[in-house]
C-alpha angles and dihedrals in degrees: 000000000000089000092064089077094221110120094194092054091047092051093046091049091050091053094048094043090052092052096049099039094099092049091050088059091051091052091056101045092110116071089216091054090047092055091045090050092053089052091048091052090049090054092048094050093043091056093045090053090049090050093243098137094166092059092041090054092047091051090046093050091050091047091053092048091052092047091050092049091050092051092048091049091048092052091047090054089056087062094210108185 
């Protein structure tokens, strides 16, 4: 982020990243999910490099959905009532 040169974007990203750090850990508890996440990031970056922003956005949206689902499932397993 720092390379973007926009201080406001960097500061905003830092605030958001700090707030979601714990949930990122929850989404990667499973080794299988961790490996899948790496593959998803590879697909996202590959499409950005190729200039295919539509595909990159689609891969990113799917990645975020899967991460969200994993966090929800993790929290359900904790059975917090």
